[in-house]
Every structure is written in structure tokens, then in C-alpha cells.
N, C-alpha and C positions, 0 to 999 in steps of 0.2 A: 419391475422396477421398484424397489423398496428403499427407504432411506432411513438411517438411523436417527435423523433430525432435520427439522426445517428451520432455516434461519434467515433473516433479512440483513443486508449489509449496505453501508453507504460510506463513500469516501468524499473527503474535500481536499482539494489541491492547492498548492501554493503557487503554481504558475501554469502555463499552458501544456507542460510535459504531463504524461500520464505517470511518470515515475516520480512524481512530487506530492505524494500524500502528505497532508498536514494535520488530518483528523480522520478517524473511523469510527463508525457507530454499528452495533449489531443488536438485532432482537430475535429472540428465540420463541418459536410457536411450538405449542404442545397441547393437545386436549382442546383443541379450537380456540386458544387465546394466547396472548403474549405472556410468556412466564419469566422472561429474563431480558434484561437490558444493559449493554455495556457501552460505553464511549471513551475513547483515548484521543488525547493529542499526540501528534507525531512530530518529531524533528527531521524536516527533510534532509536528504545527503546534501543538496544545494539550497543554502538558506536565501533563495531568490523568490521574493513574494511580488506577484504582478498586482498593480493597482486594481485591475478589474476582478481578480479573484478576491482581493481584500473586501473590496465592496459587495460582493456576493456573500462571503462567510464571515467576514469581520475578524478573521485570525490574522495576527501580525508576527513578524519574526520574534518580537520580544515574548510573544505567548508561547512559544515553543522551544525557546533557548534551553530550558531545563527538562523538556520532554524526552521520552525514550525515542530511539531510532525506530525504523520500521520493523527490523526483525526483532527487537526487544518488544515493541508494543503489540506485534501480531503473534508472538511466540505462543501465548495461551489459547488463542483462536484458531490457528492453522489447522491443528489435529481435529478440530470441531468442524471445520470446513471440509475436510477429507471425507468424500463419500456421501456428502450430505445434499439436500436440495436448498439452493442458495438463491433468495429472491433479492431483486435490485430494481429500483426504477430507473428505467433507461439502463438496462443491464450491460450494454455494450461498454458504457463509460466504466462503471465500477468493476466489472470483470476485466477490463482492459488495464485499470490503474493496478489491481491486484497482480495480473501477469507481468506488467512492465516492471514493478518494483521488485517482485521476486526475482525476476531476471537480472535486473541491475544490482541486486545483492548476491547474485549467484546462489540463491536458494531453489529448492525444488519446488515445482509446480504441484499442488495437490489436485487429485482428480475428484471433480464433483459435477452435480448438474445444476444448471441455472435456469431461473424462470424470470422474465421480464415482466413486471407489473404492468408497464406501459401497454405491451401487447396483450396482456391479460385483460385489461379494461377495454381496450378497442374491441376485442372479441365479445366479451360480455356486454358491453354497452356501445354497440356500433353506431356511430354518427352522433353520439351524446356528448362524451367526455364528461367534464365536470359541470354540473349544474345546466346541461343543455347548451353550453357554449362552444361546443365543438372542440374542446381542448382537453388533453390528457396530461396536464400538468400535475405535479404531486400535490400542491396546494389546492387545486380545483377538485381532485379527486377526493383528497382528505375532507373537504367541506362537503362533498357529495355524501359520503358516509358517516358524517358527524364526528370526525376526529379533529381535536384541536392540538397543534403542535407548533414549534418553533422552526420556521422553515430554513434550511441550510446550515442547522446544526445536525452534525452527523448523526448522533444518538437519536435525535428527534425525528430525522428523516427515516433512519432505519425503522423506528416504530411505525410512522405512518405508512410506510411501504408494506410492513407485515399486516396492518389493520385492513388496508385495501384489499390485500389478497384475501384476508378472512372475510370480509364483506362479500367479496365475489363468491367465495366458497359457500357461504350461507345462502346467498341468493339463488345460487346454481344447484343447491342441494346437495352438495358433494360431501362425504364423510370427512375429508381433510384436503389440504392444500395439494398434497402429492397426488391424490386421486383426480383432483381437478386439472393438474397439469397434464397427467396422462391422458385424461378424456379429450382435453383440447389440443394435445399434441404440441404444446409450446415449450416443453422442457428441452434443454439443449445439453447435451453431455460435453463436459470440458476435460480433456484427456490430460493427465498428469505425468510426471516425470519421477524416475527413480531417484531415491535419495542420494546425496553426494557421499563421497568417502567419509567415514566417521572421523578422521583426524583433521579435515577442513582444508581449505585453501592454505591458511598461513603455514601449517605443518609442511605441506607439500612444497610451499616456496622455500621454507627453511631447508628442506632436503636438496634444493636446487643449488645451494651454495657451493661453490667449487666446480660446477658442471660446466661444460663449454659454453662460451657466450650465445651460440646460435640456439641454445635451449631457451624456449619460451617460458618464462616463470609466471605462475598464476599471480593475479592481483593480490595485493595487500591493502587493507584499509586501516586508517587511523582517524581518531577524533581528537582534535586539539583545540585549546582554549585561545581564543584571541585576546587582545589587549583590553578589551571592553567586557570579557567574559562570555562572548559569543562563541559557541562551539562550530568548528569548521570540519569538514571531512577532506582528508588527504588520502588519495589513492596511487598506489604504485601501478602504472599503466605501460604498455608497451608502444612507444612512438616510432616515428620513422627513423630515428637515429639511436633506438635501443630503449632500455627501460627509463622511465622517469617518474617523479612525483608531480601529481597535479592536486592543487587545492581548490575548494570550493569558495574561498573569500573573494572579495571584489577586486582586491589589488592584483590577484592572479590572473585576471583578464588581460592586464597590461604588462604584468612582469610575471612570467610563469614561476621564476624561482623567488617566489615570495618569502618573508621571513619564516612562515610556517614550514615551508619546504626545505629551507636552508637549515633550520634547527633539527629537523628530523634527519635530513642528510648527514648532519654533524654528529648524531646520536643523542641529542639533547631530548630529555624527557620531562622537563620541569612543567610544560603545558600540557602534557599528554593527558588526556580524559579517558580514552579506551584502555581496557586492561590488557595491553599487549607490549610491553616494554621490551620483550625478547625480539619481538618483529623489528623494532627500531634498530637493535643491534645487528639485525640480519641485513638491513639495508647496505651497510658497508661491503657485503659481499655481492650485492645484487646490481647496485648502480655503478655506472662507470666512473672512473677516476677523472679527476679534472676540476 
């Protein structure tokens, strides 16, 4: 089992849903040290921030209004995740966020191997945790190995995660983190999926214009600007009564045909932020009349 690279990843989410990342941080390990760090804010598809999540990471809707969407933010990093050893503290959460959000956007899942640094610490320091207190929290373990960082900042958390793995590696006398993962049997392979058709879901939906109504059209995705400048996601979905548009704005919870939906259905593109005006024109052939 060899890996082209080893990196740590951390996500912060806007609410309780795994597909609501609002920040991502990554830290690359090479030659026994952290050689690169990256962090990005992310505009979630649904701009709903839970108070509890805000209390944890301090990120608010206004902070991500101009941030890239998940596909845009992750585009430089997904090729580097593929085939790599990916570290995360409580990996089931971060791996779950990555998988759920890729699925929500219809993007292929990369194949990679994950290593949870909580499990790594428990194996290497059984019954100790951070500073002998029986805890394996990121902050406690970082203090144990002498790492200072800002907790719940995605970039800082990824860095701390990487440094914890490196500290265990050095204490265990392993040549690198990958060798340590193999020795302890803690690495978990994550199967990927094949890439989608190169022309994408929008082109496939456009080809569906004029097809019989029983044909299920793929989803289309639009980003529109609200009256206060807040971006909202509008998606074409298949409901019980056929295809319809669903908006992420608060008003759509009470009135599904909110003004953003009505504007797109009418072919208006004045508030369109996403670069797909042709898909707006296609809606006339995809939505039911009436």
C-alpha cells in the first residue's frame, strides 16, 4: 500500500447536515513535516446556519456570501485527495461530509485511504488521551504534543491533526505516517466512483427537451442573487407532480414558488450568478405549463 501523498483534512459545517460544509482546511505532510497548508470558506447550497454550529466555529452567513461553492472550492484539492492517505480527527465526520456533499452535487467520489487520528492516538496512548485526562479531543492531543493552534478553524484543525500524526510517527519510530498506518492496521480504504459523462448534467438535461414527459430529466442547478445580495441555490428536482424548481431561500419553506423560482421559470436572468443562462432558457421545455 503506497500513497502519492499524505494530507490531513478538516471540515466545518453550517448546520446538522453533513452536506453543509462552510469551511475546509488541508495540511500536506512530506518528509516528516507539514509542508503546505490551505483553507477555504465555502458557500453552502442551503444558507441555513444553526446557532450551535455558529457558536463552535464562529462562521456566519455573511462570512460566506461571496465564497465559492463546494465544487469550486474543492476543485484544486479533489485530484490530490484521490489515491492519497487522508488524515482526519474523528474521520467518520470529515469523510462523511466529503462523501455527502459530493453526492449532493452529483460529483464522483474519489478513491483514497483514510486514517483517523483519534483511533491512532488511542492505539498509541491507550488510557491516556491528552495530558493523562482520558480524552482524545483534538485540543487535548495538540497540547500533549506541544502544538498551538486555533481550534475549530478548519485550516488550523487540519494542521493540528497532521502534527498529532507526526508526533505519533516519531514516538513509534516509523519512517512515515503511511508506514505507521499499515503497521497498526488502522487505514481504511474508501472506494471511489467513475467520473460522470464529460458533458455533465446540464447538457444531458438540455438533450431531454422535447422528450416524452415520462423521461426523468437530470437536475439543473442555478445560483441567484437575493434582494440583499445573498446567493441562493435553485435546483430542478423531480417531485410527485413532475419537475419543479426548489430554492434554498427562507421564503421557499412557506411558498415553494418564491420570487427566485418564478423569475427563473419566466426566463429572467438579471439575478443569475451562476454561469449557465442557457439552462434558464431550457427550463421552458422542462417545466410543466401553468
